[in-house]
C-alpha positions in Angstrom: 148.0 132.4 163.8 148.4 134.9 161.1 145.9 137.3 162.6 148.3 137.8 165.6 151.0 139.1 163.2 151.5 142.7 162.1 153.6 144.6 159.7 155.6 146.6 162.2 159.4 146.9 161.8 161.4 144.9 164.4 164.8 146.3 165.3 167.7 144.9 167.3 167.9 145.8 171.0 170.2 148.7 171.7 172.7 149.0 174.6 171.8 152.1 176.8 174.9 154.1 175.6 174.1 153.6 172.0 170.4 154.5 172.5 171.6 157.6 174.3 173.8 158.7 171.3 170.9 158.0 168.8 168.5 160.0 171.0 171.0 162.9 171.4 171.3 163.3 167.6 167.5 162.9 167.0 166.8 165.6 169.5 169.2 167.9 167.7 167.4 167.0 164.4 163.9 167.7 166.0 165.1 171.2 167.0 166.7 171.8 163.5 163.3 170.7 162.0 161.3 172.9 164.4 163.5 175.9 163.2 163.4 175.0 159.6 160.0 173.4 158.8 159.9 170.9 156.1 163.6 169.9 156.5 164.4 166.4 155.4 167.7 164.5 155.9 167.1 162.8 152.6 168.2 166.0 151.0 172.0 166.6 150.7 172.0 170.3 151.2 169.8 170.0 154.3 171.8 167.2 155.8 175.0 169.3 155.3 173.6 172.3 157.0 172.3 170.1 159.8 175.7 168.6 160.3 177.4 172.0 160.2 175.0 173.1 162.9 175.9 170.0 165.0 179.6 170.8 164.6 179.1 174.4 165.6 177.1 173.3 168.7 179.5 170.6 169.7 182.7 172.7 169.3 181.7 175.7 171.4 184.2 176.0 174.2 186.2 173.0 173.2 189.8 173.3 172.2 189.8 171.2 169.1 186.9 169.1 167.6 187.6 165.6 166.3 186.7 164.5 162.9 186.0 161.0 164.2 183.6 162.3 166.7 181.7 164.2 164.0 181.6 161.1 161.7 180.3 159.1 164.6 177.6 161.8 165.2 176.4 161.4 161.6 176.4 157.6 161.8 174.4 157.8 165.0 171.9 160.2 163.4 171.4 157.9 160.4 171.0 154.8 162.6 168.7 156.5 164.9 166.6 158.1 162.1 165.7 154.8 160.4 164.6 153.3 163.8 162.0 156.0 164.2 158.5 154.8 163.1 157.5 156.1 159.6 161.1 156.9 158.6 163.0 155.3 155.8 166.8 154.8 155.8 168.7 157.7 154.5 169.9 156.7 151.0 173.5 155.5 150.7 174.2 158.2 148.3 173.2 161.0 150.7 174.8 159.3 153.7 178.2 158.7 152.0 178.2 162.3 150.6 177.6 163.7 154.1 180.3 161.4 155.4 182.8 162.8 152.8 181.6 166.3 153.4 182.6 166.0 157.1 186.0 164.4 156.2 186.7 167.2 153.6 185.0 170.5 153.7 184.0 170.6 157.4 187.3 169.3 158.5 189.1 172.2 156.8 186.5 174.8 157.8 186.6 173.8 161.5 190.2 172.5 161.6 189.2 169.1 163.0 191.7 167.0 164.8 192.5 163.7 163.0 194.7 162.3 165.7 193.3 159.3 167.6 193.1 159.1 171.2 196.0 157.3 172.9 194.9 153.8 173.8 195.2 152.7 177.3 195.0 149.4 179.1 191.7 148.0 180.0 190.0 149.3 183.2 188.0 146.9 185.4 184.8 148.4 184.1 185.9 147.9 180.4 186.9 144.3 181.3 183.5 143.6 182.8 181.7 144.8 179.7 183.9 142.7 177.3 183.7 139.7 179.4 179.9 140.0 179.7 179.7 140.3 175.9 182.1 137.5 175.3 180.3 135.0 177.6 176.6 136.1 177.3 176.1 138.1 174.2 178.6 136.9 171.5 176.9 135.3 168.5 180.2 133.8 167.1 180.4 130.1 167.2 183.9 129.1 168.4 185.5 125.9 167.2 186.4 125.0 170.8 185.2 126.2 174.2 188.8 126.6 175.4 189.2 129.6 173.1 186.9 131.6 175.3 188.8 130.5 178.5 192.1 131.5 176.8 190.8 134.8 175.6 189.4 135.5 179.0 192.8 134.9 180.6 194.5 137.1 178.0 192.2 140.0 178.6 193.1 139.7 182.3 196.7 140.5 181.5 195.6 144.0 180.4 193.5 145.0 183.4 194.6 147.7 185.7 193.0 149.4 188.6 193.6 153.0 189.6 193.9 151.8 193.2 196.9 149.5 192.4 198.7 151.8 190.1 
């Protein structure tokens, strides 16, 4: 019946690692907002100042910060922000502006590394995650079931174990 329904927002289930990343950024925002009452991420200047603080906090003691990590931090913050009850999505204009701010000004100011990590073969743990997703959580409709079997076999070619190697 219609009386059983409400107007609450329903969001997609998050994997634990994703939820941890969102929560970490929201905790940083809560602390920022505690120190600067009335701060809002909908304002470009405030969002830039917040991300500069995130960079300063993340980079203490590290040899060289990664631009891609900082971009991911901003993405995690925006995604976590809109999932909070009562919050609206940060506008694309502000979000994109902060993204470019990280890529340009913060990158120069903090000498971000732009090199990507070296890719490695798949570990057994990575394989288990990929296979679990492929067989149980993938929404893609394959034309034929054998494609899953062939992909599974192909992934097995790239597994290594530290014990064996």
